[in-house]
Wavefront OBJ file of the C-alpha trace (Angstrom):
o trace
v 73.616 -77.002 -50.693
v 77.344 -76.737 -50.007
v 78.834 -78.390 -46.926
v 80.247 -76.057 -44.245
v 83.355 -77.260 -42.415
v 83.475 -75.922 -38.848
v 86.072 -76.093 -36.070
v 84.614 -76.615 -32.571
v 84.203 -73.319 -30.675
v 82.896 -72.769 -27.141
v 79.591 -70.990 -26.669
v 79.306 -69.735 -23.081
v 76.237 -68.991 -20.994
v 76.161 -68.020 -17.329
v 73.552 -68.631 -14.626
v 73.070 -67.461 -11.049
v 71.884 -70.329 -8.822
v 68.808 -69.026 -6.954
v 66.533 -70.532 -4.318
v 64.022 -71.743 -6.928
v 66.821 -73.783 -8.569
v 67.527 -75.902 -5.463
v 66.616 -79.434 -4.442
v 65.617 -80.648 -0.981
v 69.304 -80.686 0.053
v 69.689 -76.988 -0.694
v 71.943 -77.578 -3.727
v 71.351 -77.164 -7.457
v 68.527 -79.473 -8.589
v 69.583 -81.955 -11.290
v 66.379 -81.248 -13.231
v 67.177 -77.534 -13.437
v 70.733 -78.412 -14.426
v 69.394 -80.655 -17.203
v 67.217 -77.789 -18.474
v 70.177 -75.406 -18.600
v 72.442 -78.155 -19.981
v 70.167 -78.798 -22.975
v 69.552 -75.077 -23.460
v 73.304 -74.455 -23.579
v 73.785 -77.188 -26.181
v 70.836 -75.816 -28.157
v 72.429 -72.359 -28.207
v 75.683 -73.855 -29.533
v 73.744 -75.792 -32.182
v 71.890 -72.700 -33.315
v 75.137 -70.846 -33.932
v 75.463 -73.293 -36.847
v 71.846 -74.111 -37.759
v 68.452 -72.421 -38.002
v 66.882 -72.693 -34.510
v 63.490 -73.641 -36.015
v 64.961 -76.952 -37.180
v 66.899 -78.007 -34.072
v 65.355 -80.507 -31.647
v 66.901 -82.414 -28.745
v 67.127 -86.168 -29.188
v 69.091 -87.384 -26.174
v 71.110 -86.392 -23.144
v 73.899 -88.976 -23.113
v 75.181 -88.176 -19.702
v 75.322 -85.449 -17.163
v 77.884 -86.412 -14.581
v 78.082 -84.343 -11.378
v 81.383 -84.246 -9.493
v 80.242 -81.987 -6.632
v 77.193 -79.997 -5.521
v 76.493 -76.394 -6.535
v 75.278 -74.020 -3.820
v 72.863 -71.087 -3.948
v 74.457 -67.788 -4.883
v 77.140 -69.424 -7.002
v 77.472 -68.450 -10.634
v 77.844 -71.315 -13.060
v 79.371 -71.181 -16.507
v 78.042 -73.566 -19.142
v 80.465 -73.997 -22.040
v 79.103 -75.867 -25.060
v 80.595 -76.784 -28.368
v 79.475 -78.892 -31.259
v 82.029 -81.682 -31.452
v 80.450 -84.065 -33.980
v 78.066 -83.869 -36.930
v 76.336 -86.691 -38.758
v 73.983 -86.215 -41.715
v 71.099 -84.775 -39.670
v 72.505 -85.036 -36.131
v 74.914 -82.873 -34.204
v 76.398 -83.603 -30.808
v 77.281 -80.949 -28.258
v 79.765 -81.420 -25.431
v 78.824 -79.324 -22.418
v 80.785 -78.492 -19.282
v 79.631 -76.670 -16.188
v 82.022 -74.882 -13.844
v 81.460 -72.716 -10.773
v 82.829 -69.186 -10.406
v 85.240 -69.743 -13.336
v 86.988 -72.652 -11.592
v 88.702 -74.702 -14.334
v 87.436 -77.949 -12.733
v 84.059 -79.055 -14.089
v 81.201 -79.815 -11.708
v 79.115 -81.320 -14.539
v 79.960 -82.532 -18.034
v 78.333 -84.594 -20.772
v 76.951 -84.807 -24.299
v 73.608 -83.961 -25.927
v 72.484 -85.029 -29.409
v 70.291 -82.742 -31.482
v 68.580 -83.553 -34.774
v 67.980 -81.100 -37.580
v 64.414 -81.431 -38.906
v 62.259 -79.971 -41.674
v 58.887 -78.248 -41.258
v 57.238 -81.706 -40.908
v 59.676 -82.688 -38.128
v 61.398 -85.233 -40.370
v 65.197 -85.432 -40.059
v 66.983 -83.625 -42.867
v 70.579 -82.917 -43.831
v 72.217 -79.884 -42.241
v 75.398 -79.865 -44.380
v 77.731 -79.191 -41.468
v 80.990 -81.060 -40.980
v 83.087 -80.756 -37.824
v 86.855 -80.485 -38.234
v 88.530 -81.040 -34.851
v 91.982 -79.460 -34.695
v 93.219 -79.790 -31.105
v 93.928 -83.128 -29.438
v 91.139 -82.449 -26.937
v 88.638 -81.767 -29.734
v 89.779 -84.896 -31.592
v 89.167 -86.981 -28.466
v 85.725 -85.374 -27.985
v 84.903 -86.030 -31.660
v 85.702 -89.737 -31.227
v 83.786 -89.962 -27.943
v 80.751 -88.316 -29.554
v 80.993 -90.510 -32.671
v 80.960 -93.574 -30.429
v 77.756 -92.347 -28.774
v 75.882 -92.783 -32.060
v 76.171 -96.561 -31.664
v 74.774 -96.657 -28.117
l 1 2 3 4 5 6 7 8 9 10 11 12 13 14 15 16 17 18 19 20 21 22 23 24 25 26 27 28 29 30 31 32 33 34 35 36 37 38 39 40 41 42 43 44 45 46 47 48 49 50 51 52 53 54 55 56 57 58 59 60 61 62 63 64 65 66 67 68 69 70 71 72 73 74 75 76 77 78 79 80 81 82 83 84 85 86 87 88 89 90 91 92 93 94 95 96 97 98 99 100 101 102 103 104 105 106 107 108 109 110 111 112 113 114 115 116 117 118 119 120 121 122 123 124 125 126 127 128 129 130 131 132 133 134 135 136 137 138 139 140 141 142 143 144 145 146
């Protein structure tokens, strides 16, 4: 199979924060955020790979900078910033009401697997072009050793 060289591109999903998404403080529950965080990265991964073969391996970090309140609309922007032989790493940001400041950001690693759930090559290579994408590529590459 021929290798595909891809430049990182944002995949955007939006969510309305509802009462069932809240914690005991009345703000967005971290567990719900983690669910949406991984889902957003999965969607980005499946723009490049067959969804049947993509599984989540690890959330590397999900750092909150401020709480999210009910009724706010959050934007999850994900892009695949690094690809190994069978792994791909998504960088995900969360912002509120299109504010350019992130309320959450972090990385998620996915593994591409065969029908027996054994890791297999996906033949994707990431080619970062912008300085930001180059920095994210290096940060994600360094996560593989942790």
